[in-house]
C-alpha positions as YAML, in Angstrom:
chain: A
units: angstrom
residues:
- id: 1
  name: MET
  ca: [-0.15, -0.01, -0.31]
- id: 2
  name: LYS
  ca: [1.55, 3.57, -1.10]
- id: 3
  name: ASP
  ca: [2.13, 5.83, 1.80]
- id: 4
  name: PRO
  ca: [-1.18, 8.22, 2.24]
- id: 5
  name: LEU
  ca: [1.44, 11.27, 2.71]
- id: 6
  name: GLN
  ca: [3.23, 10.73, -1.10]
- id: 7
  name: ALA
  ca: [-0.66, 10.89, -2.12]
- id: 8
  name: ILE
  ca: [0.72, 14.95, -1.63]
- id: 9
  name: PRO
  ca: [2.67, 16.23, -5.02]
- id: 10
  name: GLY
  ca: [6.15, 17.07, -4.33]
- id: 11
  name: VAL
  ca: [6.11, 14.58, -1.35]
- id: 12
  name: GLY
  ca: [8.32, 11.38, -1.96]
- id: 13
  name: PRO
  ca: [9.98, 8.89, 0.60]
- id: 14
  name: ARG
  ca: [12.19, 10.84, 2.46]
- id: 15
  name: THR
  ca: [9.58, 13.98, 3.16]
- id: 16
  name: ALA
  ca: [6.79, 11.48, 3.98]
- id: 17
  name: GLU
  ca: [9.62, 10.20, 6.71]
- id: 18
  name: ASP
  ca: [10.21, 13.17, 7.91]
- id: 19
  name: LEU
  ca: [6.83, 14.25, 8.49]
- id: 20
  name: ARG
  ca: [5.72, 10.95, 10.54]
- id: 21
  name: ALA
  ca: [9.06, 11.79, 12.56]
- id: 22
  name: LEU
  ca: [7.13, 15.31, 13.18]
- id: 23
  name: GLY
  ca: [3.76, 13.72, 14.11]
- id: 24
  name: ILE
  ca: [2.28, 14.12, 10.97]
- id: 25
  name: HIS
  ca: [0.79, 10.82, 9.83]
- id: 26
  name: ARG
  ca: [-2.03, 11.43, 7.13]
- id: 27
  name: VAL
  ca: [-2.53, 14.32, 4.70]
- id: 28
  name: GLU
  ca: [-5.42, 15.64, 7.22]
- id: 29
  name: ASP
  ca: [-3.00, 16.23, 10.01]
- id: 30
  name: LEU
  ca: [-1.53, 19.25, 7.88]
- id: 31
  name: ILE
  ca: [-5.08, 20.97, 7.84]
- id: 32
  name: GLY
  ca: [-4.14, 24.61, 9.83]
- id: 33
  name: GLN
  ca: [-0.60, 23.60, 10.15]
- id: 34
  name: ASP
  ca: [1.80, 26.49, 9.72]
- id: 35
  name: PRO
  ca: [4.73, 25.60, 7.53]
- id: 36
  name: GLU
  ca: [7.09, 27.89, 8.67]
- id: 37
  name: GLU
  ca: [6.57, 25.76, 12.10]
- id: 38
  name: ILE
  ca: [6.91, 22.52, 10.32]
- id: 39
  name: TYR
  ca: [10.24, 23.88, 8.91]
- id: 40
  name: SER
  ca: [11.60, 25.02, 11.93]
- id: 41
  name: ARG
  ca: [10.29, 21.61, 13.83]
- id: 42
  name: LEU
  ca: [12.32, 19.71, 11.05]
- id: 43
  name: CYS
  ca: [15.53, 22.06, 11.22]
- id: 44
  name: ALA
  ca: [15.35, 21.39, 15.03]
- id: 45
  name: ARG
  ca: [15.23, 17.67, 14.70]
- id: 46
  name: GLU
  ca: [18.36, 17.98, 12.08]
- id: 47
  name: GLY
  ca: [20.69, 20.25, 14.09]
- id: 48
  name: GLY
  ca: [19.43, 23.91, 13.41]
- id: 49
  name: HIS
  ca: [19.23, 23.75, 9.43]
- id: 50
  name: SER
  ca: [17.34, 22.01, 6.49]
- id: 51
  name: ASP
  ca: [17.41, 22.60, 3.07]
- id: 52
  name: ARG
  ca: [14.95, 25.50, 2.71]
- id: 53
  name: CYS
  ca: [13.21, 23.44, -0.54]
- id: 54
  name: ASN
  ca: [11.58, 21.08, 2.35]
- id: 55
  name: LEU
  ca: [9.49, 24.60, 3.62]
- id: 56
  name: TYR
  ca: [8.58, 25.35, -0.19]
- id: 57
  name: VAL
  ca: [6.89, 21.50, -0.15]
- id: 58
  name: TYR
  ca: [5.86, 22.10, 3.24]
- id: 59
  name: ARG
  ca: [3.83, 25.32, 2.00]
- id: 60
  name: CYS
  ca: [2.47, 23.18, -1.09]
- id: 61
  name: ALA
  ca: [1.24, 20.52, 1.14]
- id: 62
  name: VAL
  ca: [-0.74, 22.68, 3.50]
- id: 63
  name: TYR
  ca: [-2.23, 23.89, 0.62]
- id: 64
  name: PHE
  ca: [-3.14, 20.44, -0.89]
- id: 65
  name: ALA
  ca: [-4.43, 19.62, 2.38]
- id: 66
  name: GLU
  ca: [-6.74, 22.24, 3.11]
- id: 67
  name: GLY
  ca: [-8.15, 21.98, -0.53]
- id: 68
  name: GLY
  ca: [-6.34, 23.22, -2.72]
- id: 69
  name: ARG
  ca: [-5.86, 21.83, -6.31]
- id: 70
  name: GLU
  ca: [-5.00, 24.66, -8.96]
- id: 71
  name: ARG
  ca: [-2.36, 23.01, -10.84]
- id: 72
  name: ARG
  ca: [0.49, 25.06, -10.80]
- id: 73
  name: LEU
  ca: [0.01, 25.35, -7.06]
- id: 74
  name: LEU
  ca: [0.60, 21.84, -7.09]
- id: 75
  name: GLU
  ca: [4.53, 22.57, -7.85]
- id: 76
  name: TRP
  ca: [6.52, 22.91, -4.92]
- id: 77
  name: TRP
  ca: [8.52, 25.21, -6.25]
- id: 78
  name: ARG
  ca: [5.95, 27.67, -7.02]
- id: 79
  name: TRP
  ca: [6.12, 28.29, -3.23]
- id: 80
  name: LYS
  ca: [9.47, 29.60, -3.25]
- id: 81
  name: ASP
  ca: [10.00, 32.73, -0.95]
- id: 82
  name: ALA
  ca: [9.56, 35.18, -4.59]
- id: 83
  name: ALA
  ca: [7.01, 33.07, -5.71]
- id: 84
  name: ARG
  ca: [4.64, 32.45, -2.93]
- id: 85
  name: PRO
  ca: [1.49, 33.37, -3.90]
- id: 86
  name: PRO
  ca: [-0.02, 36.44, -1.96]
- id: 87
  name: LEU
  ca: [-3.14, 35.68, 0.07]
- id: 88
  name: GLU
  ca: [-5.53, 37.07, -2.14]
- id: 89
  name: ARG
  ca: [-4.52, 35.81, -5.28]
- id: 90
  name: LEU
  ca: [-4.96, 32.16, -3.56]
- id: 91
  name: ARG
  ca: [-8.81, 33.82, -2.13]
- id: 92
  name: ALA
  ca: [-9.41, 34.86, -5.88]
- id: 93
  name: LEU
  ca: [-8.59, 31.13, -7.33]
- id: 94
  name: GLY
  ca: [-11.29, 30.08, -4.63]
- id: 95
  name: ALA
  ca: [-8.29, 28.15, -2.70]
- id: 96
  name: PRO
  ca: [-9.00, 27.75, 1.30]
- id: 97
  name: VAL
  ca: [-7.06, 29.96, 3.18]
- id: 98
  name: LEU
  ca: [-6.41, 30.31, 7.21]
- id: 99
  name: ASP
  ca: [-4.78, 33.64, 8.51]
- id: 100
  name: GLY
  ca: [-2.96, 34.17, 11.17]
...
């Protein structure tokens, strides 16, 4: 049976393993999560630093878990710091957005 976390675009075996180590076992566990906080926990677990691409994947993963299906936004590299879609654009696309 395929790992349910690998149903998330951009999440492969290693990222799924990292998420499980952080207490995230299902796609639904990402709903309402702060990608920055997940990344901070990963950095702490790895001794203070982790590849920033992990943050971009977490941003995409939370978007997906919260129902986001805009095809372009399901590509993790679209969530880089400079390319991160503004909340207003996500709302205009009908994407669920949690403020805060």
